[in-house]
C-alpha positions, 0 to 999 in steps of 0.5 A, a space after each residue: 787256290 786253296 779252300 775249294 770244296 768240291 762236295 758242298 751241301 747246296 739247297 735250292 727250292 726243289 732239290 738239295 745237293 750233298 756229298 755222295 757217300 759209300 752208303 748211298 749206293 742202293 739209293 743211287 742205283 735205284 734212281 739210275 736203274 731206268 735204261 731210258 736215262 742212259 739211252 743217249 749215253 755212250 755207256 748205255 748199259 749203266 742201268 745194270 747194277 754191276 756196270 753202274 757200280 764199276 763204271 759210275 759209282 766207284 768213280 764217283 766216290 773216288 773223285 772227291 767231287 760227287 754230289 747226291 741230288 735229293 728231292 726236297 719234297 720227298 727226301 729221296 735221292 733222285 740222281 747225281 752230278 759231280 765236279 771233276 778235273 779241277 785245275 787250280 792254276 787255270 782256275 778251271 773245273 768240269 761239271 758232269 756225270 750228271 743224271 736225274 730220274 726221268 720223272 724229274 725231266 723238264 721240271 726245272 730240277 736240272 736247271 736248279 742243280 746247275 745253278 746251284 753248282 755254278 753259283 758255288 764253283 764260280 767263287 773258285 773257278 773262271 771256267 767250267 767245262 762240260 764234256 758231252 757225247 755228241 748224240 746226247 742232244 738233251 745235255 747239249 741243249 741244256 748246257 747251251 741254255 746256260 751260255 756254254 760255248 762249243 770249243 772242240 770235239 775228240 774221239 773217245 771210247 767206252 769199253 771199246 765202243 767209240 763215240 765223239 765227245 763234245 767240249 763246251 766251256 762256260 765263263 761267269 760273264 757268259 752264264 750271267 748273260 744267259 741267265 739275264 743277270 
């Protein structure tokens, strides 16, 4: 399908998502520099500046689908997410590489971010995938609340550190049902 835009600007009540830019490094690193954010992640050292730049930020910029999360009240960058692995033939895409500052956890920011992203991408995709480390219980619970269904798991590694990656799939009908729409 042509015309898909993986870096839209999407505005909600709490946050705005906009394309992540090269010049956003310092602001995004400031948001990412809390070790607690990465504690359940296989790449748990992402709070370190060089590791964050090499193993997160550079990939985000080159992905063509990375979004900055901006707090509408303060206009400050508080995290990031991205669309990736777009498959136009299968009409599938993945959403992930998501983090927000700990101060925003449990306050509806992640829910609004996913709603903005899903409402946008379901115009182009029939299926959305989420790839989550098995130990990341917070993310597992979050995607299950959206209506995502466990599909399978694979053994993976980050910097030679093995972990199990879970694959969840979400369709528009399942998302609408989970949201009561």
